[in-house]
N, C-alpha and C positions, 0 to 999 in steps of 0.2 A: 504494500500500500504506500503510495506517494501522496503528499499533500500539496495542494495548489499553493497555499500560503498559511501563515499562522492562524488567520481567522478561520479558515476551513478546518484546520486541525482542532481548534477550540470547539467548533460546533460538533465535530465527531466525538471529541472527548466528552462533551456534555451528555451525549447519549449513554455513555457508560456510567455516568454519575446520577442518573435519574433516581436511583434508590435513595438519594439524599434529599429529594424534594420534600418540603414540609418540615424539615428538621432545622435546628438552630445552627446555621452554617454561615461561614464567611469564606470567601475565596481570596487567596493571596497569589499574586503574580510575581514570580522572581524577576527582579530587574536585571536586564532590561527586556530580553527576548520573550520572557514568560508572560509579560503583561498583556500583549494583544491576544494571546491564547486564553488567558484568564478572563479577559473582558467578555469573550463569547460565552465562556462557562457560566460566569456570574449572571449575565443577561438571560441565558437559557433557564437557569434555575431560579431566577428572581431573587437573588441574595446579594448582600453587599460585596463590593470589590475593594481590595486594598493592595498596596504594593509591599513586597517583602524585600528589604535590602539587607543582605548578609555579606559580611566580609570574612573570607577565610584567613586564618592566621597561619602563614606558611613558615616552615623552618627556614631561617635566614640563608643558609647555604644550599637549601633544596626547596625553593618556594612552592613547587607543586605539591609538596607533602604538607598537609595541614595538621597542626597540632591542636587546633581549636577554631573557634569562630566568634565574632561579635555581632550583636544585633541591637535593635533599638531598645531604648529604655534601660541601657546599661547592662544588657544581658551578655554574659560571657560563658561560653561552654568550652571545655577542654577535652581533648581526646587522650584519655589516660594510656591507651595502648601505644600510641605514638610516643608519648612522653616517657614511657618506660624504656622504649628502644633508643630514643634520642633525647637524653636529658638536656634541659635548657634551664639556665639560671632564672630566677624570678625577675631579675633586671632585664634579661633578654626578652622574656615573655612580655613584660610591660612595654618595652620599647616597640615591639611589633604591634601590640594591641593598640597603642596610642596612635601610631601611623594609620592603621586600618580604621580605627574609630573616627579619626578626622575625616577620612574619605567617606565613610558611611554617613556621618552627619551632614556633609556637603550634599550628598545625593538625596538624602531625606528632605533637606530644606528645599532642594530644587523640585522634587516630585510633589511634595505635599503642599507647598505654598501656604503654610500656616494651618492646614487642616489637621485635626487630631486623628491619630490612628484608630482604625476600627477595633473595638475591644475583642479579645480572643478568649479570655478566661472562661472556662467552663463550656466552650463551644466546640463544634466540629469544624476544624480548619482544613480546607483543601489547598494544598500547596501545588501550584501549577508552574511548569516550565515548558519551554518549547522542545526539550529533548534532554537526554542524559548522555554523558560520555563516561567519565570515570565515576561520576556520582558524588564527588567530593562536596560540591556546592549544595546539592540537594540534601546530602546527609547533614551538613552544617545547618541548613535551613530548618530541617525537621527538629534538630536539637534546640535551635533558638526558639522555635514556636512552642516546643514543649516547655521551655523555660519561661515563656510568657503565659503559661497556664492553660493551654489548649487541653480540652478533655479527650479529644480524639483527633488524630492526624491522618489525612488521606493525601498521599503524594500521587499526582496525576500528570502524566506526560504522554505525548504522542508516540515517541520512539526512543529506544535505548537498548543497550546490550542486555542479554538475558541474565548474565552473571551479576551485573550491576543491580538490576531489578530485584533479584533474589537477595542480595546483600542489604538493600535498603529496607527490606521488610523487618530488619532488626531495629530500625529507628522510627518507622512509621507503622501505624496500625493497619493500614491498607495501602497497597501500591497498585495503581492502574497504569498500564502501558499498552497503548493500542497496537504497537508494532514492536514486540520484543525480538531482537535479532542476535544470532550467534556471532555475526560479523557486521558491525555497524558501519565502519569506515568513518564517516563524519555525520553529525546531525544534519547539517545543511544539505547533504546529498539526497536527503529524503523529502526535500521541498523544491517545488518549481521556483518559488520566490522566497528567498531567505535573506532579503535585504536587512542590513543591520538596523536595529531599532535605536533611535536617539533619545536623549533625555527629554526633548520637547514632545516627542510622540508619547512617551510614558506619561508625562504630565497631562497631556490632552486626553488620553484614554481614561485616566483616573478621574478627571473632572467632567468627562463627557456624559450627557444623558444617553439613554438607549437610542440607537440610531433611528428607530421607528417607534415613537412612543405609542402607548395604548390609546385607543379611541373607544367611543361607545356607539353602538348601532341601535337605534330605536326600533323596537319590535313590539307592537301592541302596548301593553302596560309596563313592559320591562325594557331595560337598556342592557344590551349584551356587550361584554368586554371583547375587544378585537384589536388586531394590528393590521393596518392597511399599508401596502407598498405598491405604488404604481410607477414603473419606470417610464422615462420619457419615450414617447412614441409606442406605448403599449397598445397591443391590438385586441386584448381581452383581459379579463380579470378572473382568477380562480378563487372561489370561496372554499375554504377548508372546513369540513364539518367533522366534529368529534363528539362522541356521546357524553363526554364530561368536559370540565373546564380546562383540561390540559391542551385544548386546541391551540391557543395562542402561545402557550409556554412550551409545548412539546418540542424538544430538540429535533425529533424525527421530522415533524411537520416543518420546522424552520429550515432544516437542511433541504428538503424537497422544494420549499418555497424559494429558497435562495437560488436553486438551479433554474426554477421557472423564471425568476426575475432576470437572471442573466440571459435567458432566451427571449426576453422582451414581453413577458407576461406579468400582469399585476397579480397580487395575491392578497386575500383577506383571511387571516388566521382568526377564527371565530370560536368563541365559547357559546354553545347553544343553551347552556344553563347558567343561572346565577350561582354565586357561591352558596347561598342558602338552599337553593334547590338541589344542589349536589349532595347535600347531607342526606337526602332520601334517594337511595340507589334505584328506586322504582322509576324515577324520572329519566335515568339513563336509558331505560328500555321503553320509554313512552315515544314510540316512533312517530305517531301523528303529531304530538307536541313538537318534537324536534324538526319534523318536516315542515310544519307550518312556520316555524321561526326561520328556517332556512329559505323558504319561499319569500318571506318578508325581507330577509337580508338581501336576496337576489334583486328584489325590486328596488331596495335602497341603493344597492351598488349601481344599477343601471342609471338611476337618477343622479347619483353623485359623480359617476365617471363617464357616463355616456358610452360605455363599452359593453360588448357581449360578455355574458357570464357563463362560467363553467363550474363544476363541482369536483372537489377531491374529498373523498370520505374515508374515514378509518373507524374501526370498531362499529358501534351502532350508528355512527354518523354516515356510514355507507348506505344503510337502509333508509335513513332520513333523506339523503341525497337523491336516491331513486324515487322515493315517494314524492319528494318535492318536484322532481323533473316530470313525473307523471301528470302533474297538474300545471306545468309551466313548459310549454313547447319551445320557449325561447332559450332554454339551456343548451349550450353548444356542445358540451361533451362532459363525460363523467369518468373519473378514475377512482377505484377502490383499492386501498392498501390494507391487506389483511382484514378486510371488513366483514360485516355480517349482512350481506344483501338478502339473505334468506329471511330476515326479519321484516322485510317490506311485504306489504300485502300482495298476494299473487296477482290480483287484478291490476294493482298499480304497476307491477313489473311488466305486465303485458302492454300497458299504455305508454311506457317510456319510449321516446323517440331519439333521445340524445345518444350518440355513439358511446358505448360503455366498455371500459377496460377493467377487468378484475385481476388484481395481482395478489398471489398467495405464495407463501413459502412452502417448499416441498415437505418440510418437517412439521408443518402445521396441519396434520392429517385431518382432524375433525373439521376445521374451518375450510379446508380445501374441498372436502366432500359437500359441505353446505353451499359453497360457491358454485360448484358444479350443478347442484340442484337449482339454484337461483338462475344460473345462466340458461338452463333449459326453458325457463319461463319468460325470458326476454325475447321480444320480437324485433327489437332494434338491432342495428349493426353492433356486434359485441365480440369480445375476445377474452379468453381466460389465459393468463400467463403464469406459469409456475416457476418461481426462482429457486433453482437447485441449491440445496444445502441450507436454506434459510428457514428460521423458525418464525413464530408469530410476530415478534418485534423487529425482525430483520437486523439483529445486532451483530451478525457475523460479518467479518471483514469484506467490504465491497458490496454487501447485500443491499444496503440502503442506497448506495450509488446507482445500483441497477434499477431500483424502484424509481428513483428520481429521473433517470434517463428515459425509462419507459413512459413515465407520466409526461415528461417534456415532449417527447416525440408524438404521443397520442394527442396532446392538446394542440401542438403546433400543426399537426396534420389535419385535424378536424375543425379547428377554429379558423383556418384559412378560408373556409367557405361557410355561408350561413347555415344554421341547422334547419331541419325540416320545420315548416310553419313558423319560422322565426319571427314573423310579423305579428304573431298572436301571443299575448301574454299567457293566456289559458286556453285549453281546448274548448271548442264550442260544440 
């Protein structure tokens, strides 16, 4: 697996960190290259982002060998194993520490611009970097974070050597590496764009609001949280439907949406339920409710963007997309990712006119069977694609990229021409 850039690596890394959603989490990006990766992780999980500045204390005559590290708020950690092998006088230790702390303080002032650090005590802290080599800096970072009172440490990186990943499990409670390799070469070799990150970029990323802030879509008596992105010269907009509020937060949906945006398609990441409604799981399976809200959102999208509308559904959102399209012949195309189209009413399935693509993982046997059943009831142009080796969440390396490419091609192929009866908002 290669990464386009640090931002893409961060989005993919966020997929593996979904289990932390809803917990008391803070994300720390190791300065400097880890901050763009961490920005994406923090935005995807909806948690605070901060920078982690760590300075390794190197043995004076062998600087690459660290005998400890310094961090903010006076934290000093020593590596007893190194000091037993290479004794250093207290004076030599202090001299090295003073030099490194001066540089640490300079960087912290530059990055924070007077902002207070995000509290870590008692929280789960996710330490993010753009990759591992020897792991020395990451190890020092984990020790510093522990010294600042973190209750649990998760080290998350896109790429690194297998042996380094294994060793770092001694200092972190959990280590996640998307691409562990027996032979790394260099971290930069695994990125198409590995441009050096400057201090100004770190400062901007720390102070930047989310690239696409949340909006609210009025639907009847409620307002649904959403995230709308419409590229210049977009030719259509795709509404993402999910059976729970993870629609706008889901890193999977965001990854697919980003691919569609790069292909010139707008996207609306939409929560079909309010936070209070999600507390009752029955609402997640109320397909008529979800479909009605999606139809209303499609009407709102047409009014706001003056663009054709398509649907991307996951989970019960796929059934909602099909039922909504059954009563709205203006929908240009539909894609389902590991969805439950079988939950749509059979008569609604028969009325759908929008070209429909059903994507299921080969290891998701039960959902695959249900998708085949639903496909038999569709009278529109449709296709069922099975992604080999993929499970229900498409977490396997490359699986989600395959989903995104399939969705992109389906939408671009079918939205280039108007859907059947596109001039009618509803069937007559």
